[in-house]
C-alpha positions in Angstrom: -74.1 62.5 -34.8 -74.9 62.9 -38.5 -78.1 62.2 -40.3 -80.9 60.2 -38.8 -81.5 56.7 -40.2 -85.2 57.5 -41.0 -84.3 60.6 -43.0 -81.7 58.6 -45.1 -84.3 56.0 -45.9 -86.9 58.7 -46.9 -84.3 60.4 -49.1 -83.5 57.0 -50.9 -87.4 56.5 -51.4 -87.5 60.0 -53.0 -84.6 59.2 -55.2 -86.4 56.1 -56.5 -89.5 58.2 -57.3 -87.4 60.9 -59.0 -85.7 58.1 -61.1 -89.0 56.7 -62.2 -90.3 60.1 -63.1 -87.1 60.8 -65.2 -87.6 57.5 -67.0 -91.3 58.5 -67.9 -90.3 61.9 -69.0 -87.3 60.6 -71.0 -89.4 58.1 -72.9 -91.9 60.9 -73.6 -89.1 63.2 -74.9 -87.6 60.4 -77.0 -91.1 59.8 -78.7 -91.5 63.6 -79.2 -88.2 64.1 -80.8 -88.5 60.9 -82.8 -91.9 62.2 -84.2 -90.3 65.6 -84.8 -87.5 64.0 -86.9 -89.9 61.8 -88.8 -92.2 64.7 -89.9 -89.5 67.4 -90.3 -88.4 68.1 -93.9 -84.7 67.6 -93.0 -83.0 64.8 -91.1 -86.1 62.6 -91.1 -84.0 59.4 -91.3 -82.5 60.3 -87.8 -85.8 59.4 -86.1 -85.2 55.7 -86.0 -81.4 56.1 -85.3 -82.1 58.4 -82.4 -84.7 56.1 -80.8 -82.4 53.0 -81.4 -79.4 54.8 -79.7 -81.6 55.9 -76.7 -83.4 52.6 -76.1 -80.7 50.2 -77.1 -77.5 51.7 -75.7 -79.1 52.9 -72.5 -80.6 49.5 -71.7 -78.0 47.1 -72.9 -74.5 48.6 -72.9 -75.0 50.5 -69.6 -76.3 47.5 -67.9 -73.4 45.3 -69.1 -70.9 48.0 -68.0 -72.3 48.8 -64.6 -74.1 45.6 -63.5 -77.6 45.3 -62.3 -77.0 47.2 -59.0 -75.7 50.5 -60.6 -77.7 50.4 -63.8 -80.8 52.3 -62.5 -78.6 54.9 -60.9 -76.6 55.5 -64.1 -79.5 55.7 -66.5 -81.3 58.1 -64.1 -78.4 60.4 -64.2 -78.0 60.1 -68.0 -81.7 61.0 -68.5 -81.7 63.7 -66.0 -78.5 65.2 -67.6 -80.0 64.9 -71.1 -83.2 66.7 -70.1 -81.5 69.3 -68.0 -79.2 70.2 -70.9 -82.0 71.0 -73.3 -83.9 72.8 -70.6 -81.0 75.1 -70.0 -80.6 75.5 -73.7 -84.1 76.9 -74.1 -83.5 79.3 -71.2 -80.2 80.3 -72.7 -81.7 80.9 -76.1 -84.7 82.9 -74.6 -82.3 85.1 -72.5 -79.9 85.9 -75.5 -82.8 86.6 -77.9 -84.2 89.2 -75.5 -80.8 90.7 -74.9 -79.5 90.7 -78.6 -82.4 90.1 -80.9 -82.7 87.7 -83.8 -79.3 88.7 -85.2 -77.8 86.7 -82.2 -78.9 83.3 -83.7 -75.3 82.1 -84.4 -74.0 83.2 -81.0 -76.9 81.4 -79.3 -76.0 78.1 -81.1 -72.3 78.2 -80.4 -72.2 80.0 -76.9 -74.2 77.4 -75.2 -72.1 74.8 -73.2 -73.5 71.5 -74.6 -70.8 69.4 -72.9 -71.4 70.5 -69.3 -73.4 67.4 -68.5 -70.9 65.2 -70.3 -68.2 66.7 -68.1 -70.1 66.0 -65.1 -70.9 62.3 -66.1 -67.2 61.8 -67.0 -66.3 63.1 -63.5 -68.8 60.7 -61.7 -68.9 57.6 -63.9 -66.9 55.6 -66.3 -66.5 57.1 -69.9 -69.1 54.8 -71.6 -72.1 56.7 -70.2 -70.5 60.0 -71.1 -69.9 58.8 -74.7 -73.6 57.9 -75.0 -74.7 61.2 -73.6 -72.5 63.0 -76.1 -74.0 61.2 -79.0 -77.5 61.7 -77.7 -77.1 65.5 -77.0 -75.4 66.0 -80.5 -78.4 64.3 -82.2 -80.8 66.3 -80.1 -79.0 69.5 -81.0 -79.3 68.5 -84.7 -82.9 67.8 -84.3 -83.8 71.1 -82.6 -81.6 73.4 -84.5 -81.2 71.6 -87.9 -77.7 73.0 -88.0 -74.9 70.4 -88.9 -72.1 72.6 -87.5 -74.0 72.8 -84.1 -74.1 69.0 -84.2 -70.4 68.7 -84.9 -69.7 71.4 -82.3 -71.6 69.6 -79.6 -70.0 66.3 -80.7 -66.4 67.7 -80.5 -66.9 69.5 -77.2 -68.5 66.3 -75.7 -65.4 64.3 -76.5 -63.1 67.1 -75.4 -64.8 67.0 -72.0 -64.3 63.2 -71.7 -60.6 63.5 -72.7 -60.1 66.3 -70.2 -61.3 64.3 -67.3 -59.3 61.3 -68.3 -56.2 63.5 -68.7 -56.4 65.5 -65.6 -58.0 62.9 -63.3 -61.0 62.9 -60.9 -59.1 63.6 -57.8 -59.7 67.3 -57.6 -62.5 69.8 -58.4 -59.9 71.7 -60.5 -60.3 69.2 -63.2 -63.5 70.9 -64.3 -61.8 74.3 -64.7 -58.7 72.9 -66.4 -60.8 70.9 -68.8 -63.0 74.0 -69.5 -60.2 76.5 -70.0 -57.2 74.4 -71.2 -58.9 72.0 -73.6 -62.5 73.2 -74.4 -61.9 76.9 -74.7 -59.2 76.5 -77.5 -61.1 73.7 -79.1 -64.3 75.8 -79.3 -62.5 78.8 -80.7 -60.5 76.9 -83.2 -63.7 75.1 -84.5 -65.6 78.3 -84.9 -62.5 80.0 -86.7 -62.2 77.2 -89.1 -65.9 77.1 -89.8 -65.7 80.8 -90.7 -62.4 80.6 -92.5 -63.7 81.8 -96.0 -65.6 84.8 -94.5 -63.3 85.6 -91.6 -63.3 89.2 -90.4 -62.7 91.1 -87.3 -66.4 91.1 -86.5 -66.7 87.4 -87.2 -63.5 86.7 -84.9 -65.0 88.8 -82.2 -68.3 86.9 -82.4 -66.4 83.6 -82.2 -64.3 84.8 -79.3 -67.4 85.9 -77.4 -69.3 82.7 -78.1 -66.3 80.5 -77.0 -65.8 82.6 -73.7 -69.5 82.5 -72.8 -69.5 78.8 -73.5 -66.6 77.9 -71.2 -67.8 80.3 -68.4 -71.2 78.8 -68.4 -69.8 75.3 -68.6 -67.5 75.6 -65.6 -70.0 77.3 -63.5 -72.8 74.9 -64.2 -70.7 71.8 -64.1 -69.2 72.7 -60.7 -72.6 73.3 -59.2 -74.2 70.2 -60.8 -71.7 67.7 -59.4 -72.8 68.0 -55.8 -76.4 68.3 -56.8 -76.3 65.0 -58.6 -74.3 63.4 -55.7 -77.1 64.4 -53.3 -80.1 63.7 -55.5 -79.1 60.3 -56.7 -77.0 59.2 -53.7 -73.8 59.0 -55.8 -70.3 58.9 -54.3 -67.9 60.8 -56.6 -64.2 60.7 -56.3 -64.0 63.9 -54.4 -66.6 62.6 -51.9 -64.5 59.5 -51.4 -61.3 61.6 -50.7 -63.3 63.5 -48.1 -64.5 60.3 -46.5 -60.9 58.9 -46.6 -59.6 61.9 -44.5 -58.3 60.6 -41.2 -58.7 63.9 -39.5 -62.4 63.1 -39.1 -63.8 62.7 -35.6 -64.5 58.9 -35.9 -60.7 58.4 -36.7 -59.5 60.6 -33.9 -61.8 58.6 -31.5 -60.5 55.3 -33.0 -56.8 56.4 -32.6 -57.4 57.2 -29.0 -59.8 54.4 -27.9 -58.9 51.7 -30.3 -55.4 52.3 -31.5 -54.8 48.7 -32.6 -57.9 48.8 -34.7 -57.0 52.2 -36.2 -53.6 51.1 -37.3 -55.0 47.8 -38.7 -57.6 49.9 -40.7 -54.8 52.1 -42.1 -52.8 49.0 -43.1 -55.9 47.3 -44.8 -56.5 50.6 -46.6 -53.0 50.7 -48.1 -53.2 47.0 -49.1 -56.7 47.4 -50.6 -55.8 50.4 -52.6 -52.8 48.9 -54.2 -54.6 45.5 -54.9 -57.5 47.4 -56.5 -55.2 49.5 -58.7 -53.6 46.2 -59.8 -56.9 44.9 -61.4 -58.4 48.2 -62.4 -61.0 48.3 -59.6 -62.0 51.6 -57.8 -58.9 52.0 -55.7 -60.3 55.2 -54.0 -63.5 53.3 -53.0 -61.5 50.4 -51.6 -59.3 52.7 -49.5 -62.3 54.6 -48.1 -64.3 51.4 -47.4 -61.3 49.8 -45.7 -60.8 52.8 -43.3 -64.4 52.4 -42.0 -64.8 48.6 -42.2 -64.0 48.1 -38.4 -65.7 51.2 -36.9 -68.1 49.0 -35.0 -65.2 47.9 -32.7 -65.4 51.3 -31.2 -68.3 50.1 -29.0 -66.2 47.5 -27.2 -62.6 48.0 -28.2 -61.0 46.0 -25.4 -62.6 42.7 -26.7 -60.4 42.8 -29.8 -56.9 41.5 -29.5 -55.2 44.3 -31.4 -56.4 46.7 -28.6 -55.4 44.5 -25.7 -51.8 45.7 -25.2 -50.8 45.4 -21.5 -54.5 44.7 -20.6 -56.2 41.4 -19.4 -58.1 39.5 -22.0 -61.8 40.0 -21.2 -62.7 36.8 -23.0 -61.1 34.6 -20.4 -64.2 34.6 -18.2 -66.7 34.3 -20.9 -68.2 31.3 -22.7 -67.1 30.9 -26.4 -70.6 31.5 -27.6 -70.8 34.8 -25.8 -67.3 35.8 -27.0 -68.2 35.0 -30.5 -71.4 37.0 -30.3 -69.4 40.0 -29.1 -66.9 39.7 -31.9 -69.6 39.1 -34.6 -71.6 42.0 -33.2 -69.1 44.6 -34.3 -70.4 44.3 -37.9 -73.9 45.2 -36.8 -72.6 47.9 -34.6 -70.6 49.3 -37.5 -73.5 49.3 -39.9 -75.6 51.2 -37.3 -72.9 53.7 -36.7 -72.3 54.2 -40.4 -76.1 55.0 -40.9 -76.0 57.4 -38.0 -73.1 59.2 -39.4 -74.8 59.5 -42.8 -72.1 57.4 -44.7 -73.0 56.4 -48.2 -74.4 52.9 -48.9 -71.2 52.2 -50.7 -69.2 52.5 -47.6 -71.6 50.8 -45.3 -71.3 47.8 -47.7 -67.7 47.3 -46.6 -68.7 47.3 -43.0 -71.5 44.7 -43.6 -69.5 42.5 -46.1 -65.9 42.5 -45.0 -66.4 39.2 -43.1 -69.1 37.8 -45.3 -70.5 34.6 -43.7 -67.0 33.4 -42.4 -66.7 31.4 -39.2 -65.2 32.8 -36.0 -62.8 29.8 -35.9 -61.0 30.4 -32.7 -64.1 30.5 -30.5 -65.8 27.6 -32.5 -62.8 25.4 -31.9 -62.7 26.5 -28.3 -66.4 25.5 -27.9 -65.6 22.1 -29.5 -62.7 21.6 -27.2 -64.9 22.2 -24.1 -67.2 19.4 -25.4 -70.0 21.8 -26.2 -72.5 20.9 -28.9 -71.7 24.0 -30.8 -73.9 25.0 -33.7 -71.6 26.4 -36.5 -74.3 28.9 -37.6 -74.0 30.6 -34.1 -70.2 31.2 -34.8 -70.7 32.6 -38.3 -71.0 36.3 -39.3 -74.5 37.2 -40.8 -73.2 38.4 -44.1 -73.8 39.2 -46.8 -70.9 37.9 -48.7 -68.9 40.5 -50.7 -71.1 41.9 -53.6 -68.4 43.9 -55.4 -64.8 43.5 -56.4 -63.7 46.3 -53.9 -65.4 44.5 -50.9 -64.0 41.2 -51.9 -60.4 42.9 -52.0 -61.0 44.3 -48.5 -62.0 40.9 -47.1 -58.9 39.3 -48.4 -56.6 42.2 -47.2 -58.4 42.4 -43.8 -57.8 38.6 -43.1 -54.3 38.7 -44.5 -53.0 41.7 -42.6 -54.4 40.4 -39.3 -52.8 36.9 -39.8 -49.4 38.1 -40.9 -49.3 40.4 -37.9 -49.7 37.4 -35.6 -46.5 35.8 -37.2 -43.5 35.7 -34.9 -41.0 36.1 -37.6 -42.7 37.3 -40.8 -40.6 36.7 -43.9 -41.4 36.3 -47.5 -41.9 32.6 -47.3 -44.1 32.7 -44.2 -46.1 35.6 -45.5 -46.7 33.9 -48.8 -47.8 30.6 -47.1 -50.2 32.5 -44.7 -51.9 34.5 -47.4 -52.2 31.5 -49.7 -53.8 29.4 -46.9 -56.3 32.4 -46.2 -57.1 32.8 -49.9 -57.8 29.0 -50.2 -59.9 29.0 -47.1 -62.1 32.0 -48.2 -62.4 30.5 -51.7 -63.4 27.0 -50.6 -65.9 28.6 -48.1 -67.6 30.3 -51.1 -67.0 33.9 -49.8 -66.2 35.3 -53.3 -69.1 33.6 -55.0 -71.4 36.7 -55.2 -68.7 39.2 -56.1 -68.2 40.1 -59.8 -64.5 39.1 -59.6 -62.9 36.2 -61.5 -60.1 33.9 -60.5 -57.4 35.7 -62.5 -58.2 39.0 -60.6 -58.3 37.2 -57.3 -54.8 35.8 -58.0 -53.5 39.2 -58.9 -55.0 40.6 -55.8 -53.4 37.8 -53.7 -49.9 38.5 -55.3 -50.3 42.2 -54.7 -51.1 41.6 -51.0 -48.1 39.3 -50.6 -45.8 41.8 -52.3 -47.0 44.7 -50.1 -46.9 42.8 -46.9 -43.4 41.6 -47.6 -42.3 45.1 -48.2 -43.9 46.2 -45.0 -42.4 43.5 -42.9 -38.9 43.3 -44.6 -35.9 42.6 -42.5 -34.1 45.8 -41.4 -30.3 46.3 -40.9 -29.3 46.3 -37.3 -27.4 49.3 -36.4 -24.9 49.1 -33.5 -25.4 51.5 -30.7 -22.5 53.6 -29.6 -21.5 53.5 -25.9 -20.7 56.5 -23.8 -18.3 59.1 -25.1 -18.7 57.6 -28.6 -17.1 54.2 -27.5 -18.1 51.1 -29.6 -20.3 48.5 -27.9 -18.6 45.4 -26.5 -19.5 41.9 -27.6 -21.7 41.5 -24.6 -23.5 44.8 -25.3 -24.0 43.6 -29.0 -25.5 40.4 -27.8 -27.9 42.3 -25.4 -28.9 44.6 -28.2 -29.8 41.6 -30.4 -31.7 40.0 -27.6 -33.8 43.1 -26.8 -34.4 43.7 -30.6 
């Protein structure tokens, strides 16, 4: 059932080694290019600027933007993309020189897709890392070729790639091709035509058209192949991967719908709430949705012990001690983490399984143990944690608790829903469950209000429709009363 746990661990270790190797090579290339700039006749002042950009931006700005947990992953991908771009440029140059000879120098410069790596990074990460890579690649092109127009060309296409992904969105692989052919192709051709405006001729136009066509064809092919390679090599979860994970036609969800229907419905509701709440504060709504769908898969091991699956079934907790019942309930987190690893789920999704209860107390069985006069140790009745470590896991924790509590209300209305969610929010806050998540009080309040709004919309009062009697006859007063009672 999926990848073995040991294989996943080995792959992560190899990924760390690859990252370290990339950093070493990246520093070596930076020193080499810096020295090249310094001793070349032209553009020697760029040596210090290039080194400054590489060392300062990649260590300071990326760290602030992504946090400590994602910093290494982001910088590894940036360095890999940078080095891979220039490796392909050398191969591209060598191939065209052999095919066309030295007269193909201009076509070589402007037919290479400098922005393919920028397009891939824009597709996977936030725009900041793509902007930095655009600047680095543009300066690298200037240093290697000594051509200012090539520098501007790479700069223009890099920002065109960033704009294309932001414009078309990351939710479909067609974004790569749309960006390439709708935005970068005309931008490339217009740039080349304007640069040759004074000496424009049919031959020059043909050269420019050929260079632009080769550029976008290479770009779209390389970028589409590079996205899954980077996902696998660096263990990155792209938007498309999240869409695949959130597909409820997968076997685990089919099994849950059959064996634990209450849990399945609860997970769908939490996913909807989490997606809307994450959108409200600018968090990763797709990650929140996917994580919420998987957060309770551990309940599949013993579904009958969870109240949402006990429809018309006896409660198996009645004949068990509170401590044993609490252990069974708490154990669904551990079981879920193990299932997630066996299924080969990304760490980002497994984090939701491990963190959605944090270190909260299983209050019902703890109170029951106290009532029975037992000297109950509170730590026995607490989840092992860790507490939520990201905005998205904190959102799912609040959505999970709120949805379950509101579902237990006999007559949910706006007032009772607001009161319930407020009390849950206060309890989790006072228990320190959000202390380790990078989410502030303003964002938490926005999330809370969005949950209240969504739950109120879900549980709104419906208009009661009168049922017609036989032969279209209207129901009697007695029938109306029975109908109201049954509803």
